[in-house]
C-alpha positions as CSV (number, residue, x, y, z in Angstrom):
1,X,-20.0,-18.6,-69.1
2,X,-17.1,-20.1,-67.1
3,X,-14.0,-18.0,-66.8
4,X,-11.7,-21.0,-67.5
5,X,-12.1,-23.5,-70.4
6,X,-13.9,-26.7,-69.4
7,X,-11.1,-28.7,-71.0
8,X,-8.9,-27.5,-68.1
9,X,-11.2,-28.4,-65.2
10,X,-9.2,-31.5,-64.2
11,X,-6.0,-29.3,-63.8
12,X,-7.5,-26.3,-62.0
13,X,-8.6,-25.9,-58.4
14,X,-11.0,-23.1,-57.4
15,X,-8.0,-21.1,-56.3
16,X,-6.4,-21.5,-59.7
17,X,-9.7,-20.3,-61.3
18,X,-9.7,-17.3,-59.0
19,X,-6.1,-16.5,-60.0
20,X,-7.1,-16.8,-63.7
21,X,-9.7,-14.2,-63.3
22,X,-7.4,-11.9,-61.2
23,X,-4.7,-12.0,-63.8
24,X,-7.2,-11.3,-66.6
25,X,-8.6,-8.3,-64.8
26,X,-5.1,-7.0,-64.0
27,X,-3.9,-7.5,-67.6
28,X,-6.9,-5.6,-69.0
29,X,-6.7,-2.7,-66.5
30,X,-3.0,-2.3,-66.0
31,X,-1.1,-3.8,-68.9
32,X,-3.3,-3.2,-71.9
33,X,-3.2,0.6,-71.7
34,X,0.6,0.3,-71.8
35,X,0.9,-1.9,-74.9
36,X,0.8,0.8,-77.6
37,X,3.3,2.8,-75.6
38,X,5.7,-0.1,-75.5
39,X,5.3,-0.7,-79.3
40,X,5.8,2.9,-80.1
41,X,9.1,3.1,-78.2
42,X,11.0,0.0,-79.3
43,X,14.3,1.1,-77.8
44,X,12.9,1.6,-74.3
45,X,12.7,-0.9,-71.5
46,X,9.3,-0.7,-69.7
47,X,10.2,-0.6,-66.0
48,X,6.6,0.3,-65.0
49,X,5.4,-3.2,-66.0
50,X,8.0,-4.8,-63.8
51,X,6.9,-2.6,-60.9
52,X,3.2,-3.5,-61.5
53,X,4.0,-7.2,-61.4
54,X,6.2,-6.8,-58.3
55,X,3.3,-5.0,-56.7
56,X,1.2,-8.2,-57.1
57,X,4.1,-10.2,-55.6
58,X,4.0,-12.5,-58.6
59,X,7.8,-12.7,-58.9
60,X,7.4,-14.9,-55.7
61,X,4.9,-17.3,-57.2
62,X,7.2,-20.3,-56.6
63,X,8.9,-18.9,-53.4
64,X,7.9,-20.7,-50.2
65,X,5.5,-18.9,-47.9
66,X,8.1,-18.9,-45.1
67,X,10.0,-16.3,-47.2
68,X,6.8,-14.3,-48.0
69,X,6.2,-16.0,-51.4
70,X,3.0,-17.5,-52.8
71,X,4.3,-21.1,-52.9
72,X,1.7,-21.7,-55.6
73,X,3.2,-24.2,-57.9
74,X,3.8,-24.6,-61.6
75,X,0.1,-24.6,-62.7
76,X,-0.4,-21.2,-61.0
77,X,2.9,-19.9,-62.5
78,X,1.6,-21.0,-65.9
79,X,-1.7,-19.2,-65.4
80,X,0.2,-16.0,-64.7
81,X,2.2,-16.1,-67.9
82,X,-0.5,-17.5,-70.1
83,X,-3.0,-14.9,-69.2
84,X,-0.5,-12.0,-69.3
85,X,0.8,-13.1,-72.7
86,X,-2.8,-12.8,-74.1
87,X,-2.5,-9.1,-73.6
88,X,1.3,-8.5,-73.8
89,X,4.0,-11.0,-74.6
90,X,6.5,-8.5,-73.2
91,X,4.8,-8.4,-69.8
92,X,4.7,-12.2,-69.6
93,X,8.4,-12.3,-70.7
94,X,9.4,-10.0,-67.9
95,X,7.8,-12.4,-65.4
96,X,9.1,-15.6,-66.9
97,X,12.6,-14.3,-67.4
98,X,12.9,-13.7,-63.7
99,X,11.3,-17.0,-62.5
100,X,14.1,-19.1,-64.1
101,X,16.9,-17.7,-62.0
102,X,14.6,-17.7,-59.0
103,X,14.3,-21.4,-59.5
104,X,18.1,-21.7,-59.6
105,X,18.3,-19.8,-56.3
106,X,15.5,-21.9,-54.7
107,X,17.0,-25.3,-55.6
108,X,20.8,-24.5,-55.3
109,X,21.0,-21.7,-52.8
110,X,22.3,-22.0,-49.3
111,X,20.2,-21.2,-46.3
112,X,22.0,-17.8,-46.0
113,X,21.3,-17.0,-49.6
114,X,17.7,-17.9,-49.2
115,X,17.3,-15.8,-46.1
116,X,19.0,-12.8,-47.7
117,X,17.4,-12.9,-51.1
118,X,14.1,-14.8,-51.2
119,X,12.1,-12.4,-49.1
120,X,13.3,-9.5,-51.4
121,X,12.4,-11.6,-54.5
122,X,8.9,-12.3,-53.1
123,X,8.2,-8.7,-52.4
124,X,9.6,-7.6,-55.8
125,X,12.5,-5.5,-54.6
126,X,15.1,-7.8,-56.3
127,X,14.5,-8.8,-59.9
128,X,16.7,-11.6,-61.2
129,X,18.1,-12.7,-64.5
130,X,20.1,-15.8,-65.6
131,X,23.1,-15.3,-67.9
132,X,24.2,-18.4,-69.7
133,X,24.0,-17.8,-73.5
134,X,27.0,-16.2,-75.3
135,X,27.2,-14.2,-78.5
136,X,29.3,-16.7,-80.5
137,X,28.3,-19.9,-78.8
138,X,24.5,-19.4,-78.4
139,X,23.0,-22.1,-76.3
140,X,26.0,-24.4,-76.7
141,X,26.9,-24.6,-73.0
142,X,30.0,-26.8,-73.6
143,X,31.5,-24.1,-75.8
144,X,31.2,-21.4,-73.1
145,X,34.2,-19.0,-73.0
146,X,33.2,-16.7,-70.1
147,X,35.5,-17.8,-67.3
148,X,36.2,-17.2,-63.6
149,X,39.6,-17.7,-62.0
150,X,40.3,-18.1,-58.3
151,X,42.8,-15.5,-57.0
152,X,43.1,-16.8,-53.5
153,X,40.3,-14.6,-52.1
154,X,37.6,-14.4,-54.8
155,X,36.6,-15.6,-58.2
156,X,37.4,-13.1,-61.0
157,X,34.8,-13.3,-63.7
158,X,35.4,-12.1,-67.3
159,X,33.3,-12.6,-70.4
160,X,30.1,-11.5,-72.3
161,X,26.6,-13.0,-72.1
162,X,23.9,-12.4,-74.7
163,X,20.1,-12.7,-74.9
164,X,19.8,-12.3,-71.2
165,X,16.2,-12.0,-70.2
166,X,15.6,-8.9,-68.1
167,X,19.2,-7.8,-68.8
168,X,18.4,-4.1,-68.3
169,X,15.9,-4.6,-65.4
170,X,17.6,-7.2,-63.2
171,X,19.2,-6.2,-59.9
172,X,20.9,-9.6,-59.5
173,X,22.3,-12.0,-62.2
174,X,22.9,-15.7,-62.0
175,X,26.0,-16.0,-64.2
176,X,27.3,-19.4,-65.3
177,X,31.0,-19.4,-66.2
178,X,33.9,-21.8,-66.9
179,X,36.0,-22.5,-63.8
180,X,37.9,-25.5,-65.0
181,X,40.6,-25.8,-67.7
182,X,39.6,-26.5,-71.3
183,X,39.2,-30.2,-71.8
184,X,37.4,-30.8,-68.5
185,X,34.1,-32.6,-68.8
186,X,31.4,-29.9,-69.2
187,X,29.3,-31.3,-66.4
188,X,32.1,-30.5,-64.0
189,X,33.7,-27.4,-65.7
190,X,31.1,-24.7,-64.9
191,X,30.1,-22.8,-61.8
192,X,27.1,-20.5,-61.2
193,X,27.6,-17.1,-59.5
194,X,25.3,-14.5,-58.0
195,X,26.5,-11.1,-59.4
196,X,24.9,-7.8,-58.5
197,X,24.1,-5.6,-61.4
198,X,25.8,-2.6,-59.9
199,X,29.1,-4.3,-59.2
200,X,32.3,-2.8,-60.6
201,X,33.1,-4.4,-64.0
202,X,29.5,-5.2,-64.9
203,X,28.2,-3.2,-67.9
204,X,25.3,-3.4,-70.3
205,X,25.3,-3.0,-74.0
206,X,22.8,-0.3,-74.9
207,X,19.3,-1.7,-75.2
208,X,18.0,-1.8,-78.8
209,X,14.7,-3.1,-80.2
210,X,14.3,-6.7,-81.3
211,X,11.8,-8.2,-83.7
212,X,9.3,-8.8,-80.9
213,X,8.6,-8.4,-77.1
214,X,9.1,-4.6,-77.2
215,X,9.4,-3.2,-73.7
216,X,11.2,-6.3,-72.6
217,X,15.0,-6.5,-72.5
218,X,17.1,-9.5,-73.6
219,X,20.4,-8.0,-74.3
220,X,24.2,-8.3,-73.6
221,X,26.0,-8.0,-70.3
222,X,29.8,-7.7,-70.1
223,X,31.8,-8.8,-67.1
224,X,35.3,-7.3,-66.8
225,X,37.2,-8.9,-64.0
226,X,34.2,-8.9,-61.7
227,X,35.2,-10.1,-58.2
228,X,32.8,-12.7,-56.7
229,X,33.3,-13.8,-53.1
230,X,32.8,-17.4,-52.2
231,X,29.5,-16.8,-50.4
232,X,28.1,-15.7,-53.8
233,X,28.7,-19.1,-55.5
234,X,25.4,-20.7,-56.3
235,X,25.5,-24.4,-55.6
236,X,28.9,-26.1,-55.5
237,X,31.9,-25.1,-57.6
238,X,31.6,-27.3,-60.8
239,X,27.9,-27.5,-60.5
240,X,27.0,-24.7,-62.9
241,X,26.0,-27.1,-65.7
242,X,23.3,-28.6,-63.4
243,X,22.1,-25.2,-62.4
244,X,21.7,-24.0,-66.0
245,X,20.2,-27.3,-67.3
246,X,17.8,-28.0,-64.6
247,X,16.5,-24.4,-64.5
248,X,16.0,-24.5,-68.2
249,X,14.4,-27.9,-68.2
250,X,11.9,-27.5,-65.3
251,X,11.2,-23.8,-65.6
252,X,12.4,-22.5,-69.0
253,X,10.4,-25.0,-71.0
254,X,7.0,-24.6,-69.2
255,X,7.5,-20.8,-68.9
256,X,8.0,-20.4,-72.7
257,X,5.2,-22.8,-73.4
258,X,2.9,-20.6,-71.3
259,X,3.9,-17.4,-73.1
260,X,3.4,-19.2,-76.5
261,X,0.0,-20.3,-75.4
262,X,-1.2,-16.8,-74.5
263,X,0.0,-15.5,-77.8
264,X,-1.7,-18.4,-79.6
265,X,-5.0,-17.6,-77.9
266,X,-4.7,-13.9,-78.7
267,X,-4.0,-14.6,-82.4
268,X,-7.1,-16.8,-82.7
269,X,-9.2,-14.3,-80.9
270,X,-8.1,-11.4,-83.1
271,X,-8.7,-13.4,-86.2
272,X,-12.1,-14.6,-85.3
273,X,-13.1,-11.0,-84.5
274,X,-11.6,-9.7,-87.7
275,X,-13.3,-12.1,-90.1
276,X,-16.6,-11.7,-88.3
277,X,-16.6,-7.9,-88.9
278,X,-15.0,-7.9,-92.4
279,X,-17.6,-7.4,-95.2
280,X,-17.5,-10.0,-98.0
281,X,-20.1,-10.6,-100.7
282,X,-23.5,-10.2,-99.0
283,X,-22.3,-11.2,-95.6
284,X,-19.1,-11.3,-93.7
285,X,-15.7,-13.0,-94.4
286,X,-16.5,-15.5,-91.6
287,X,-19.4,-16.8,-93.7
288,X,-17.0,-18.1,-96.4
289,X,-16.6,-21.9,-96.0
290,X,-12.8,-22.0,-96.6
291,X,-12.4,-19.3,-93.9
292,X,-14.4,-21.4,-91.5
293,X,-12.2,-24.4,-92.3
294,X,-9.1,-22.5,-91.4
295,X,-10.7,-21.1,-88.2
296,X,-11.6,-24.6,-87.2
297,X,-8.1,-25.8,-87.6
298,X,-6.8,-22.9,-85.7
299,X,-9.2,-23.6,-82.9
300,X,-8.2,-27.3,-82.8
301,X,-4.6,-26.3,-82.5
302,X,-5.3,-24.1,-79.5
303,X,-7.2,-26.8,-77.7
304,X,-4.3,-29.2,-78.2
305,X,-1.7,-26.7,-77.1
306,X,-3.8,-25.7,-74.0
307,X,-4.2,-29.3,-72.8
308,X,-0.6,-30.2,-73.5
309,X,0.6,-27.1,-71.5
310,X,-1.5,-27.7,-68.4
311,X,-1.1,-31.5,-68.4
312,X,2.7,-31.1,-68.3
313,X,2.8,-28.6,-65.4
314,X,0.1,-30.5,-63.5
315,X,2.4,-33.5,-63.6
316,X,5.2,-31.3,-62.4
317,X,3.2,-30.1,-59.5
318,X,2.3,-33.7,-58.6
319,X,6.0,-34.7,-58.5
320,X,5.6,-37.1,-61.4
321,X,8.4,-37.7,-64.0
322,X,7.4,-35.5,-66.9
323,X,10.5,-34.7,-69.0
324,X,8.8,-35.9,-72.2
325,X,5.6,-34.0,-71.4
326,X,7.5,-30.8,-70.8
327,X,9.5,-31.3,-74.0
328,X,6.4,-32.0,-76.1
329,X,4.5,-29.1,-74.7
330,X,7.4,-26.7,-75.4
331,X,8.0,-28.0,-79.0
332,X,4.4,-28.5,-80.1
333,X,3.2,-25.4,-78.2
334,X,5.4,-23.2,-80.3
335,X,4.8,-25.2,-83.5
336,X,1.0,-25.0,-83.2
337,X,1.1,-21.4,-82.2
338,X,3.3,-20.6,-85.1
339,X,1.0,-22.3,-87.6
340,X,-2.0,-20.4,-86.2
341,X,0.0,-17.1,-86.3
342,X,0.8,-17.6,-90.0
343,X,-2.8,-18.4,-90.7
344,X,-3.9,-15.3,-88.8
345,X,-1.5,-13.1,-90.8
346,X,-2.8,-14.5,-94.1
347,X,-6.4,-14.1,-93.1
348,X,-5.8,-10.5,-92.2
349,X,-4.2,-10.1,-95.6
350,X,-2.6,-6.7,-96.3
351,X,-4.1,-5.3,-93.1
352,X,-1.9,-7.7,-91.2
353,X,1.2,-6.0,-92.6
354,X,0.2,-2.7,-90.9
355,X,2.6,-2.1,-88.0
356,X,-0.3,-0.6,-86.0
357,X,-2.4,-3.8,-86.2
358,X,-2.2,-6.0,-83.1
359,X,-1.9,-9.2,-85.1
360,X,1.5,-8.2,-86.4
361,X,2.7,-7.6,-82.8
362,X,1.4,-11.0,-81.7
363,X,3.1,-12.7,-84.7
364,X,6.4,-10.9,-84.0
365,X,6.3,-11.9,-80.3
366,X,5.6,-15.6,-81.3
367,X,9.0,-15.8,-83.0
368,X,10.8,-15.2,-79.7
369,X,9.6,-18.4,-78.0
370,X,11.3,-20.9,-80.4
371,X,15.0,-20.9,-79.5
372,X,15.1,-20.3,-75.7
373,X,15.3,-23.5,-73.6
374,X,16.0,-25.5,-76.7
375,X,14.9,-25.2,-80.4
376,X,12.4,-27.6,-81.8
377,X,15.1,-29.8,-83.2
378,X,16.7,-30.1,-79.8
379,X,13.4,-31.0,-78.1
380,X,12.5,-33.6,-80.7
381,X,16.0,-35.1,-80.5
382,X,15.6,-35.4,-76.8
383,X,12.2,-37.1,-77.2
384,X,13.8,-39.6,-79.6
385,X,16.7,-40.3,-77.2
386,X,14.3,-40.9,-74.4
387,X,12.2,-43.3,-76.5
388,X,15.2,-45.3,-77.7
389,X,16.6,-45.5,-74.1
390,X,13.2,-46.7,-72.9
391,X,13.2,-49.4,-75.5
392,X,16.6,-50.6,-74.4
393,X,15.4,-50.9,-70.8
394,X,17.3,-48.0,-69.2
395,X,15.6,-46.8,-66.0
396,X,13.5,-43.6,-65.9
397,X,15.6,-42.1,-63.2
398,X,18.8,-42.7,-65.2
399,X,17.6,-41.1,-68.4
400,X,15.5,-38.1,-67.4
401,X,16.9,-34.8,-66.2
402,X,13.6,-34.3,-64.3
403,X,15.3,-36.0,-61.4
404,X,17.9,-33.2,-61.0
405,X,15.6,-30.9,-59.0
406,X,14.0,-33.8,-57.1
407,X,17.2,-35.0,-55.5
408,X,18.6,-33.6,-52.3
409,X,21.6,-31.3,-52.9
410,X,24.4,-30.5,-50.6
411,X,23.1,-27.2,-49.4
412,X,19.5,-27.7,-48.5
413,X,16.5,-30.1,-48.9
414,X,14.7,-29.8,-52.2
415,X,11.0,-28.8,-51.6
416,X,8.5,-31.4,-52.8
417,X,5.5,-30.5,-55.1
418,X,4.1,-27.2,-54.0
419,X,0.5,-26.7,-52.9
420,X,-2.1,-25.1,-55.1
421,X,-2.7,-21.3,-54.7
């Protein structure tokens, strides 16, 4: 029996297939034994999982080989998160939460920033986060209140960021703040900064449990007059909107899609196993025709989600415009997984309500992939806008944010599509 689904053969090289098996073995041997521990201590951040991932150098999956990274591309990155999420959504979230700011550093960092930070990212000694969302504004970037003022020698950063992935694990935060007066066009009003977690004025709100992803931290960080020197500006002053948007579009969307896919697959696997072992009448629950009908629909959803996910990131690796594909994969990936998760909970009936049952954990984790990188409504609105612009004859390059990371920036040349693993 092949390790990878035949439906993905067109997207996966032999190296990808080898990586798939490596991640499956790692997740079963190293992560699975920690899952119950993470669930039983919801207020604790699991630092051991981050160290295990760092030991595999997977935080450097997109980092060029010249800096000690894997330079493996988006398909490989998707495999990492997809297969980890099958075993632990939290473990996959720790990885994906760091890869978004790594993307920002890759595409907007200076040569000095690359030389200083990327080798440490690749070896796992520096874990990154990106802090954009705010408690009152949510993902409304234009309403951002966190600000930074120039005092003649440094930027002085003040504000609070919320729902920061790896908030309590990261050594280095990419913080987007307002650097222009109110009323300035949003695309020119924001700047991204590199802020070390141990700087004076940086403080964390105590980590508390969330509905899902126990062991992973996505909490609040406060910045109280934190001084940021000019060499720690990421990109140009006024380019923070591009840093936030492009990282979310080209990394956040596919990363969350991959996590959603792994949870989707796990929900279906648990349910098939459950109904196959549950006695009913003179056979098993799986023998009942209406149960088979629901299982069939769940299986069809998974196949659709799997193909959408890998098709989109394969296009990204090939350097093809794929804004719509990334949007559709993120939106439908969550929607299909959510429908399967609800079916799974219903088919487990009262047993699914038991906090010790893995299906409840998977269902809770699924709820966390909806809002980040844009809710379903945001994704569908964008798809509609793209469609309408296409019908009016607007050029692809003019309408798609995909082009942002495939345009040469001031500081360094943008790498082209990366090679397979």
